[in-house]
N, C-alpha and C positions, 0 to 999 in steps of 0.2 A: 520432559518439558520443564523449563526453568520455573521456579516458584513465582517469580514476579510476572512471568508470562501468564501463568495460571490465574494469578490475582487480577490481571487486566482483563482476561477472558471473562471472569466472573463479574468484575465491576461494570464492564460495558455490556453485560448481558448477551454476549455473542452467541452462546449456545441456544438462547431463546430466539434471538433475531435471525440467526442462520446467515448473516452476512458480516463482512469485515469492515474495516475503517474506510475502504474505498468502494464499498457496495458490491463486492464480489461474494457470491454464495459459497458455502461449503457444507459438507454432509456431516463430518465429525471433527472433533478438535485436533485430531492427528494431522489434518490438512493445514493447520494454522502454524504460523511462525512469527517471531519477533523481528521487526524491521527497525534498524537504527535510523533515526531521523536527523538529529543535529550533529552528534559526534559519531562518526563511523566506527565500527568495531575495531578496525585496524589501529586507530589512534587512542581508543578509550583507555587501554592499560597504561600507556605512556603518560596519559593525562591524569592518572591516579583514580580512575573510576572503574577499575576492574574490567569486566566485560561490557560495561556500559548499558546494561539491561535495567533501565529505569523508566517509569511511566513518562517522565518529561522528555525522554530521549527516544521514544519509539512508539510504534503502533503494532497491532496484530493484523497480519495479512494472510491470505490464502497463499501458501508457498508455491503452489503450482500455477496460479494465475496472477493475482494482483502483485505479489511480491516479485515474481520474475519480471512481470510487465513493467513495474516501477523502475527496476534496475535497467531494463532495456531503454526506457524513456530517459533515464539519467545519462546513458551513453550517447543518445541521439539529440536530446534537446533539454539542456539544463534549465532553461527558463520554465518550461512546462513541469519539469521535475520539481523545481522549487515552488511553483504555484500549487501543485498537488500536496507537497509537504506542508505548505502554509495552511491549506484546508484541513489536513489531518491534525496539525497542531492546534487549530481552532477547536476541533472536536475534543482534544485532550484538555484544553483550557475550560471548555464547557462542562466536561465530565460525562458526556454522553455522545452517541453517534447521532448527529443531526442530519436528517434527510436532506436539508438544504445544502449542507456542505458536500454531501455525497452527490447531489445533482450537479453542483459546481465542478466536482472532480470528474463526473461523467462528461460534462461539457469540454473540459480540458482534454480528456481522452479522445473524444470525438474529433476535436480539432487536430490532435496528433495523428489520428487514424486517417484523416483526410489528406494531411500533408505527406505522410510516410506510407501510404497504402501500397505502393509498388516497390518500396525499398527492400533490397535484398542484402543478406549477410555475405560474408566471405565464402560461404559454401553455396551461394546462389539461392538460398531459401528466403521466402518472404519473412520479414522480421515480425510482423504482427500476426500471431497465431489466431485462429478462429475463436478459441476459448477466451482470448483476451477481450473480445468484443461482446461477450455475454455477461451483462451486468443486470442487477435487479432494478436499479433506479435510472430512469430516463426522464428527460424533460418532457412534460406533456404540452 
C-alpha cells in the first residue's frame, strides 16, 4: 500500500471508524484502496504529478464495494458521479469524514439504485450488486 494512502487512512481514523469516505464498511485495511477524484491516474503522469496519489486528489474506498460501485456510477451517470465526488471533496476540505456528507452520498446512491435497479450489463447481469446497497449510514 502506498505511503500516502497509509497516511490518509491514519489521518481520517479509518481503522477506528471501520467505514470509508462513502460510508461502506471494511474489516481490515487490505480492503482499502486509493481512488483518484480530480485527475485520473491515466493523466496524472503526463501532467507532472507522478501517480497522482495526493490527499487533494483522492479518497480511500473499499476496493470491493464503494470503489467498484463509484466507477460503475461513473459509466452510467456522470452527474451522480460528480455529486458523490463533490461530497467526498468536501470531507477532504473539512479534514474528517462527516456523517452528513455520507448521508448525502447515500441519498445519491439510493436515487441511482432506484433509476438503475433493473439495468443489466452486456453479459445480462444486474449492474447493482447486493453488496453495493449495504452501507452504514442511512437517512433516518
